[in-house]
DOZATOR-930534 format. One record per residue (C-alpha): residue in three letters; residue number from 1; x, z, y. Coordinates in nm, 2 decimals, always signed. Layout:
BEGIN
[node ALA, NUM, [X, Z, Y]]
...
This chain:
BEGIN
[node UNK, 1, [+0.37, -6.44, +28.18]]
[node UNK, 2, [+0.71, -6.58, +28.28]]
[node UNK, 3, [+1.06, -6.59, +28.13]]
[node UNK, 4, [+1.25, -6.32, +27.96]]
[node UNK, 5, [+1.61, -6.41, +28.00]]
[node UNK, 6, [+1.88, -6.41, +27.73]]
[node UNK, 7, [+1.74, -6.35, +27.38]]
[node UNK, 8, [+1.81, -6.44, +27.03]]
[node UNK, 9, [+1.90, -6.80, +26.96]]
[node UNK, 10, [+1.58, -6.84, +26.76]]
[node UNK, 11, [+1.38, -6.79, +27.07]]
[node UNK, 12, [+1.59, -7.02, +27.29]]
[node UNK, 13, [+1.33, -7.29, +27.29]]
[node UNK, 14, [+1.09, -7.05, +27.47]]
[node UNK, 15, [+1.33, -6.89, +27.72]]
[node UNK, 16, [+1.37, -7.06, +28.05]]
[node UNK, 17, [+1.67, -6.88, +28.19]]
[node UNK, 18, [+1.93, -7.16, +28.15]]
[node UNK, 19, [+2.07, -7.41, +28.39]]
[node UNK, 20, [+1.85, -7.67, +28.56]]
[node UNK, 21, [+1.77, -7.98, +28.36]]
[node UNK, 22, [+1.92, -8.23, +28.61]]
[node UNK, 23, [+2.00, -8.29, +28.97]]
[node UNK, 24, [+1.69, -8.41, +29.15]]
[node UNK, 25, [+1.64, -8.58, +29.48]]
[node UNK, 26, [+1.71, -8.36, +29.78]]
[node UNK, 27, [+1.71, -8.04, +29.58]]
[node UNK, 28, [+1.74, -7.75, +29.83]]
[node UNK, 29, [+1.71, -7.37, +29.85]]
[node UNK, 30, [+1.62, -7.17, +30.16]]
[node UNK, 31, [+1.44, -6.87, +30.29]]
[node UNK, 32, [+1.15, -6.81, +30.52]]
[node UNK, 33, [+1.14, -6.46, +30.68]]
[node UNK, 34, [+0.81, -6.33, +30.81]]
[node UNK, 35, [+0.83, -6.04, +31.05]]
[node UNK, 36, [+0.59, -5.75, +30.99]]
[node UNK, 37, [+0.41, -5.91, +30.70]]
[node UNK, 38, [+0.07, -5.73, +30.66]]
[node UNK, 39, [-0.04, -5.66, +30.31]]
[node UNK, 40, [-0.41, -5.67, +30.20]]
[node UNK, 41, [-0.40, -5.29, +30.13]]
[node UNK, 42, [-0.29, -5.21, +30.49]]
[node UNK, 43, [+0.08, -5.16, +30.42]]
[node UNK, 44, [+0.34, -5.37, +30.60]]
[node UNK, 45, [+0.67, -5.53, +30.50]]
[node UNK, 46, [+0.90, -5.54, +30.80]]
[node UNK, 47, [+1.09, -5.85, +30.69]]
[node UNK, 48, [+0.92, -6.04, +30.42]]
[node UNK, 49, [+1.18, -6.29, +30.29]]
[node UNK, 50, [+1.02, -6.58, +30.09]]
[node UNK, 51, [+1.28, -6.77, +29.89]]
[node UNK, 52, [+1.21, -7.12, +29.77]]
[node UNK, 53, [+1.34, -7.43, +29.62]]
[node UNK, 54, [+1.22, -7.78, +29.70]]
[node UNK, 55, [+1.29, -8.11, +29.54]]
[node UNK, 56, [+1.19, -8.46, +29.65]]
[node UNK, 57, [+1.14, -8.59, +30.00]]
[node UNK, 58, [+0.83, -8.53, +30.22]]
[node UNK, 59, [+0.64, -8.85, +30.28]]
[node UNK, 60, [+0.41, -8.88, +30.59]]
[node UNK, 61, [+0.09, -9.06, +30.65]]
[node UNK, 62, [-0.01, -9.25, +30.96]]
[node UNK, 63, [-0.08, -8.93, +31.15]]
[node UNK, 64, [+0.26, -8.78, +31.06]]
[node UNK, 65, [+0.12, -8.53, +30.81]]
[node UNK, 66, [+0.31, -8.47, +30.48]]
[node UNK, 67, [+0.09, -8.62, +30.21]]
[node UNK, 68, [+0.29, -8.58, +29.88]]
[node UNK, 69, [+0.34, -8.20, +29.85]]
[node UNK, 70, [+0.27, -8.01, +29.54]]
[node UNK, 71, [+0.31, -7.63, +29.48]]
[node UNK, 72, [+0.42, -7.48, +29.15]]
[node UNK, 73, [+0.38, -7.11, +29.09]]
[node UNK, 74, [+0.58, -6.91, +28.83]]
[node UNK, 75, [+0.49, -6.63, +28.59]]
[node UNK, 76, [+0.52, -6.25, +28.61]]
[node UNK, 77, [+0.89, -6.22, +28.51]]
[node UNK, 78, [+1.01, -6.56, +28.65]]
[node UNK, 79, [+1.11, -6.74, +28.96]]
[node UNK, 80, [+1.04, -7.08, +29.11]]
[node UNK, 81, [+1.35, -7.22, +28.96]]
[node UNK, 82, [+1.22, -7.17, +28.61]]
[node UNK, 83, [+1.04, -7.50, +28.65]]
[node UNK, 84, [+1.38, -7.67, +28.67]]
[node UNK, 85, [+1.46, -7.60, +28.30]]
[node UNK, 86, [+1.45, -7.87, +28.03]]
[node UNK, 87, [+1.11, -7.80, +27.86]]
[node UNK, 88, [+0.94, -7.82, +28.20]]
[node UNK, 89, [+1.15, -8.03, +28.44]]
[node UNK, 90, [+1.25, -8.27, +28.16]]
[node UNK, 91, [+0.88, -8.34, +28.09]]
[node UNK, 92, [+0.74, -8.34, +28.45]]
[node UNK, 93, [+0.99, -8.44, +28.72]]
[node UNK, 94, [+1.16, -8.75, +28.58]]
[node UNK, 95, [+1.09, -9.11, +28.67]]
[node UNK, 96, [+0.74, -9.21, +28.56]]
[node UNK, 97, [+0.65, -8.85, +28.46]]
[node UNK, 98, [+0.34, -8.67, +28.60]]
[node UNK, 99, [+0.53, -8.50, +28.89]]
[node UNK, 100, [+0.80, -8.77, +28.94]]
[node UNK, 101, [+1.04, -8.61, +29.19]]
[node UNK, 102, [+1.09, -8.95, +29.36]]
[node UNK, 103, [+0.72, -8.96, +29.45]]
[node UNK, 104, [+0.63, -8.59, +29.51]]
[node UNK, 105, [+0.77, -8.32, +29.74]]
[node UNK, 106, [+0.78, -8.03, +29.50]]
[node UNK, 107, [+0.77, -7.67, +29.63]]
[node UNK, 108, [+0.89, -7.39, +29.40]]
[node UNK, 109, [+0.86, -7.05, +29.57]]
[node UNK, 110, [+0.97, -6.71, +29.44]]
[node UNK, 111, [+0.67, -6.49, +29.48]]
[node UNK, 112, [+0.71, -6.17, +29.68]]
[node UNK, 113, [+0.89, -5.92, +29.46]]
[node UNK, 114, [+1.07, -6.18, +29.25]]
[node UNK, 115, [+1.40, -6.37, +29.25]]
[node UNK, 116, [+1.54, -6.43, +29.60]]
[node UNK, 117, [+1.23, -6.31, +29.78]]
[node UNK, 118, [+1.20, -5.96, +29.92]]
[node UNK, 119, [+1.17, -5.70, +29.64]]
[node UNK, 120, [+1.22, -5.33, +29.57]]
[node UNK, 121, [+1.57, -5.36, +29.44]]
[node UNK, 122, [+1.69, -5.50, +29.77]]
[node UNK, 123, [+1.71, -5.14, +29.90]]
[node UNK, 124, [+1.37, -4.99, +29.96]]
[node UNK, 125, [+1.33, -4.90, +29.59]]
[node UNK, 126, [+1.01, -4.70, +29.54]]
[node UNK, 127, [+0.93, -4.72, +29.92]]
[node UNK, 128, [+0.87, -5.09, +29.89]]
[node UNK, 129, [+0.51, -5.18, +29.99]]
[node UNK, 130, [+0.28, -5.21, +29.70]]
[node UNK, 131, [+0.20, -5.58, +29.71]]
[node UNK, 132, [-0.07, -5.76, +29.50]]
[node UNK, 133, [-0.15, -6.11, +29.40]]
[node UNK, 134, [-0.34, -6.16, +29.72]]
[node UNK, 135, [-0.02, -6.09, +29.92]]
[node UNK, 136, [+0.18, -6.33, +29.70]]
[node UNK, 137, [-0.07, -6.61, +29.77]]
[node UNK, 138, [-0.06, -6.53, +30.15]]
[node UNK, 139, [+0.32, -6.55, +30.14]]
[node UNK, 140, [+0.31, -6.88, +29.96]]
[node UNK, 141, [+0.05, -7.01, +30.21]]
[node UNK, 142, [+0.26, -6.91, +30.51]]
[node UNK, 143, [+0.57, -7.06, +30.35]]
[node UNK, 144, [+0.39, -7.39, +30.29]]
[node UNK, 145, [+0.23, -7.41, +30.64]]
[node UNK, 146, [+0.47, -7.22, +30.87]]
[node UNK, 147, [+0.80, -7.28, +30.68]]
[node UNK, 148, [+0.75, -7.64, +30.56]]
[node UNK, 149, [+0.49, -7.78, +30.79]]
[node UNK, 150, [+0.25, -7.88, +30.51]]
[node UNK, 151, [-0.11, -7.89, +30.60]]
[node UNK, 152, [-0.25, -8.02, +30.27]]
[node UNK, 153, [-0.13, -8.01, +29.91]]
[node UNK, 154, [-0.19, -8.27, +29.65]]
[node UNK, 155, [-0.18, -8.01, +29.37]]
[node UNK, 156, [-0.14, -7.63, +29.31]]
[node UNK, 157, [-0.03, -7.56, +28.95]]
[node UNK, 158, [+0.07, -7.22, +28.81]]
[node UNK, 159, [+0.15, -7.07, +28.48]]
[node UNK, 160, [+0.04, -6.72, +28.37]]
[node UNK, 161, [+0.07, -6.50, +28.69]]
[node UNK, 162, [+0.11, -6.83, +28.88]]
[node UNK, 163, [-0.21, -6.96, +28.70]]
[node UNK, 164, [-0.40, -6.65, +28.83]]
[node UNK, 165, [-0.26, -6.71, +29.18]]
[node UNK, 166, [-0.38, -7.07, +29.15]]
[node UNK, 167, [-0.74, -6.95, +29.11]]
[node UNK, 168, [-0.69, -6.74, +29.42]]
[node UNK, 169, [-0.56, -7.05, +29.61]]
[node UNK, 170, [-0.87, -7.24, +29.52]]
[node UNK, 171, [-1.10, -6.97, +29.66]]
[node UNK, 172, [-0.90, -6.86, +29.96]]
[node UNK, 173, [-0.81, -7.21, +30.08]]
[node UNK, 174, [-1.07, -7.44, +29.92]]
[node UNK, 175, [-1.00, -7.74, +30.14]]
[node UNK, 176, [-0.63, -7.72, +30.14]]
[node UNK, 177, [-0.55, -7.91, +29.81]]
[node UNK, 178, [-0.68, -8.20, +29.61]]
[node UNK, 179, [-0.63, -8.05, +29.27]]
[node UNK, 180, [-0.58, -7.72, +29.09]]
[node UNK, 181, [-0.43, -7.66, +28.75]]
[node UNK, 182, [-0.42, -7.29, +28.63]]
[node UNK, 183, [-0.24, -7.26, +28.30]]
[node UNK, 184, [-0.25, -6.96, +28.06]]
[node UNK, 185, [-0.48, -6.75, +28.27]]
[node UNK, 186, [-0.84, -6.65, +28.32]]
[node UNK, 187, [-1.04, -6.61, +28.64]]
[node UNK, 188, [-1.14, -6.25, +28.57]]
[node UNK, 189, [-0.98, -5.91, +28.63]]
[node UNK, 190, [-0.71, -5.81, +28.38]]
[node UNK, 191, [-0.87, -5.57, +28.13]]
[node UNK, 192, [-0.89, -5.49, +27.76]]
[node UNK, 193, [-0.59, -5.58, +27.54]]
[node UNK, 194, [-0.42, -5.77, +27.83]]
[node UNK, 195, [-0.43, -5.45, +28.04]]
[node UNK, 196, [-0.34, -5.21, +27.76]]
[node UNK, 197, [-0.01, -5.37, +27.68]]
[node UNK, 198, [+0.08, -5.39, +28.05]]
[node UNK, 199, [-0.01, -5.03, +28.09]]
[node UNK, 200, [+0.23, -4.94, +27.81]]
[node UNK, 201, [+0.51, -5.09, +28.01]]
[node UNK, 202, [+0.40, -4.93, +28.34]]
[node UNK, 203, [+0.38, -4.58, +28.17]]
[node UNK, 204, [+0.72, -4.63, +28.00]]
[node UNK, 205, [+0.88, -4.68, +28.34]]
[node UNK, 206, [+0.69, -4.41, +28.52]]
[node UNK, 207, [+0.77, -4.16, +28.25]]
[node UNK, 208, [+1.13, -4.24, +28.21]]
[node UNK, 209, [+1.31, -3.92, +28.32]]
[node UNK, 210, [+1.58, -4.12, +28.50]]
[node UNK, 211, [+1.33, -4.32, +28.70]]
[node UNK, 212, [+1.30, -4.03, +28.95]]
[node UNK, 213, [+0.99, -4.17, +29.13]]
[node UNK, 214, [+1.17, -4.49, +29.19]]
[node UNK, 215, [+1.46, -4.33, +29.38]]
[node UNK, 216, [+1.72, -4.36, +29.10]]
[node UNK, 217, [+2.09, -4.42, +29.18]]
[node UNK, 218, [+2.16, -4.55, +28.83]]
[node UNK, 219, [+1.93, -4.78, +28.64]]
[node UNK, 220, [+1.70, -4.59, +28.40]]
[node UNK, 221, [+1.75, -4.70, +28.04]]
[node UNK, 222, [+1.49, -4.53, +27.83]]
[node UNK, 223, [+1.20, -4.76, +27.94]]
[node UNK, 224, [+1.38, -5.08, +27.82]]
[node UNK, 225, [+1.30, -4.98, +27.46]]
[node UNK, 226, [+0.93, -5.05, +27.54]]
[node UNK, 227, [+0.99, -5.39, +27.70]]
[node UNK, 228, [+1.00, -5.60, +27.38]]
[node UNK, 229, [+0.62, -5.56, +27.37]]
[node UNK, 230, [+0.63, -5.84, +27.62]]
[node UNK, 231, [+0.80, -6.07, +27.37]]
[node UNK, 232, [+0.56, -5.96, +27.10]]
[node UNK, 233, [+0.25, -6.03, +27.30]]
[node UNK, 234, [+0.36, -6.36, +27.45]]
[node UNK, 235, [+0.48, -6.53, +27.14]]
[node UNK, 236, [+0.26, -6.65, +26.85]]
[node UNK, 237, [+0.26, -6.47, +26.52]]
[node UNK, 238, [+0.39, -6.77, +26.32]]
[node UNK, 239, [+0.68, -6.82, +26.56]]
[node UNK, 240, [+0.78, -6.45, +26.54]]
[node UNK, 241, [+0.75, -6.46, +26.16]]
[node UNK, 242, [+0.98, -6.76, +26.15]]
[node UNK, 243, [+1.22, -6.59, +26.39]]
[node UNK, 244, [+1.23, -6.27, +26.20]]
[node UNK, 245, [+1.12, -6.33, +25.84]]
[node UNK, 246, [+1.27, -6.00, +25.70]]
[node UNK, 247, [+1.26, -5.64, +25.80]]
[node UNK, 248, [+1.64, -5.65, +25.88]]
[node UNK, 249, [+1.60, -5.96, +26.09]]
[node UNK, 250, [+1.31, -5.81, +26.28]]
[node UNK, 251, [+1.50, -5.50, +26.37]]
[node UNK, 252, [+1.80, -5.71, +26.47]]
[node UNK, 253, [+1.59, -5.92, +26.69]]
[node UNK, 254, [+1.43, -5.62, +26.85]]
[node UNK, 255, [+1.78, -5.48, +26.92]]
[node UNK, 256, [+1.89, -5.80, +27.08]]
[node UNK, 257, [+1.58, -5.80, +27.31]]
[node UNK, 258, [+1.66, -5.44, +27.42]]
[node UNK, 259, [+2.02, -5.53, +27.48]]
[node UNK, 260, [+1.92, -5.83, +27.69]]
[node UNK, 261, [+1.68, -5.63, +27.90]]
[node UNK, 262, [+1.95, -5.37, +27.96]]
[node UNK, 263, [+2.17, -5.64, +28.12]]
[node UNK, 264, [+1.97, -5.71, +28.44]]
[node UNK, 265, [+1.63, -5.54, +28.45]]
[node UNK, 266, [+1.56, -5.33, +28.76]]
[node UNK, 267, [+1.30, -5.07, +28.68]]
[node UNK, 268, [+1.13, -5.08, +29.02]]
[node UNK, 269, [+1.11, -5.46, +29.03]]
[node UNK, 270, [+0.97, -5.46, +28.68]]
[node UNK, 271, [+0.71, -5.19, +28.76]]
[node UNK, 272, [+0.59, -5.37, +29.07]]
[node UNK, 273, [+0.56, -5.70, +28.87]]
[node UNK, 274, [+0.31, -5.54, +28.63]]
[node UNK, 275, [+0.13, -5.32, +28.88]]
[node UNK, 276, [+0.08, -5.61, +29.13]]
[node UNK, 277, [-0.22, -5.75, +28.94]]
[node UNK, 278, [-0.43, -5.46, +29.06]]
[node UNK, 279, [-0.61, -5.67, +29.31]]
[node UNK, 280, [-0.67, -5.98, +29.09]]
[node UNK, 281, [-1.03, -6.06, +29.03]]
[node UNK, 282, [-1.15, -6.40, +29.14]]
[node UNK, 283, [-1.47, -6.39, +28.94]]
[node UNK, 284, [-1.70, -6.34, +29.23]]
[node UNK, 285, [-1.59, -6.64, +29.43]]
[node UNK, 286, [-1.57, -6.92, +29.17]]
[node UNK, 287, [-1.84, -7.12, +29.35]]
[node UNK, 288, [-1.60, -7.14, +29.65]]
[node UNK, 289, [-1.37, -7.38, +29.47]]
[node UNK, 290, [-1.40, -7.73, +29.59]]
[node UNK, 291, [-1.08, -7.90, +29.46]]
[node UNK, 292, [-1.08, -8.08, +29.13]]
[node UNK, 293, [-0.98, -7.82, +28.87]]
[node UNK, 294, [-0.85, -7.85, +28.52]]
[node UNK, 295, [-0.78, -7.51, +28.35]]
[node UNK, 296, [-0.56, -7.52, +28.04]]
[node UNK, 297, [-0.53, -7.23, +27.79]]
[node UNK, 298, [-0.39, -7.20, +27.44]]
[node UNK, 299, [-0.60, -7.09, +27.14]]
[node UNK, 300, [-0.32, -6.87, +27.01]]
[node UNK, 301, [-0.26, -6.69, +27.34]]
[node UNK, 302, [-0.31, -6.31, +27.29]]
[node UNK, 303, [-0.32, -6.25, +27.66]]
[node UNK, 304, [-0.61, -6.49, +27.73]]
[node UNK, 305, [-0.81, -6.47, +27.41]]
[node UNK, 306, [-1.04, -6.77, +27.37]]
[node UNK, 307, [-1.28, -6.58, +27.15]]
[node UNK, 308, [-1.41, -6.37, +27.45]]
[node UNK, 309, [-1.59, -6.68, +27.59]]
[node UNK, 310, [-1.46, -6.60, +27.94]]
[node UNK, 311, [-1.36, -6.95, +28.03]]
[node UNK, 312, [-1.69, -7.11, +27.93]]
[node UNK, 313, [-1.88, -6.87, +28.15]]
[node UNK, 314, [-1.65, -6.93, +28.44]]
[node UNK, 315, [-1.64, -7.30, +28.42]]
[node UNK, 316, [-2.02, -7.33, +28.42]]
[node UNK, 317, [-1.99, -7.21, +28.78]]
[node UNK, 318, [-1.73, -7.46, +28.90]]
[node UNK, 319, [-1.88, -7.80, +28.98]]
[node UNK, 320, [-1.55, -7.97, +29.00]]
[node UNK, 321, [-1.39, -7.80, +28.69]]
[node UNK, 322, [-1.29, -7.89, +28.34]]
[node UNK, 323, [-1.16, -7.66, +28.07]]
[node UNK, 324, [-0.90, -7.77, +27.81]]
[node UNK, 325, [-0.83, -7.53, +27.52]]
[node UNK, 326, [-0.52, -7.65, +27.33]]
[node UNK, 327, [-0.56, -7.56, +26.96]]
[node UNK, 328, [-0.30, -7.36, +26.77]]
[node UNK, 329, [-0.05, -7.58, +26.59]]
[node UNK, 330, [+0.31, -7.56, +26.46]]
[node UNK, 331, [+0.42, -7.68, +26.81]]
[node UNK, 332, [+0.24, -7.41, +27.01]]
[node UNK, 333, [+0.39, -7.07, +27.08]]
[node UNK, 334, [+0.10, -6.85, +27.20]]
[node UNK, 335, [+0.12, -6.76, +27.56]]
[node UNK, 336, [+0.47, -6.90, +27.59]]
[node UNK, 337, [+0.33, -7.25, +27.52]]
[node UNK, 338, [+0.32, -7.26, +27.90]]
[node UNK, 339, [+0.69, -7.32, +27.89]]
[node UNK, 340, [+0.64, -7.64, +27.68]]
[node UNK, 341, [+0.51, -7.91, +27.92]]
[node UNK, 342, [+0.52, -8.17, +27.65]]
[node UNK, 343, [+0.21, -8.00, +27.51]]
[node UNK, 344, [+0.00, -7.97, +27.83]]
[node UNK, 345, [+0.12, -8.25, +28.06]]
[node UNK, 346, [-0.15, -8.49, +27.93]]
[node UNK, 347, [-0.43, -8.31, +28.12]]
[node UNK, 348, [-0.20, -8.29, +28.42]]
[node UNK, 349, [-0.15, -8.66, +28.43]]
[node UNK, 350, [-0.53, -8.71, +28.40]]
[node UNK, 351, [-0.59, -8.47, +28.68]]
[node UNK, 352, [-0.35, -8.66, +28.91]]
[node UNK, 353, [-0.50, -9.00, +28.85]]
């Protein structure tokens, strides 16, 4: 799903809201603004700002084309800079690591609605266009091509929401990348348990009396008491049990989560994050994928339950695909295992060979 910000110290290993792991070569932040950005549903965003970070230096082939670019896509509650935290950057971007920043030009966009990119809390509030995952991918594509002059990617890798957007990239731009690595996602519409808990968050916001149809002058506070369902769904049962082994510790942890959400959660931004998956369903176009693909999921992930058999059915339709299911262990953390690159970087290294 993404990253949840400041929480109890017991969860610090999972939360990627801290400072960057290290200074990397040519680390830069910038914006691309797209005038009159047309959304797939017919709405328009007059000034679509796409914020991004890059690290590393573009290298060019004999024709002058950049040939070392990789694109990394964040989760629902995150930003591109979440990849610069220790449990990801410290395992991926160092010398000799799979995405060595001295070898690759690494692009870390904030999806529309997130971070420094255009979002409801910038001023439009509930009048902000209702973007979807297809629009997020279109913004990323235009950033890469128009903003950065990249005509081909070595890799598109995403976690959770970013993983779902990776599936879309493979279908919408099948010849644009060499490799795809969707992590903690499934190439089907969100439904069942995964949609039910999301709907609980959506309804908590829409039914908060202070939300006022998205036109509030002061942040609503009632809905934040429902947001810890995110923490509960995205962490494994053993990890939560270890973090809160008594009734008192569990209620204390819940209170800390609520207090953390109260410190910086914009109700409209959060609502749009969870509603934006409305147009996600790549299941019909899996045969369009041509790039080499390795999908990685976790056996203890409640959001993408392995027991449904979804991945096996999907991978049978992708000629260039391989599925890796990482078993539950004392080291895994359910869905949030996506934050621990030490556990899944092996398949990434194999994919890039």
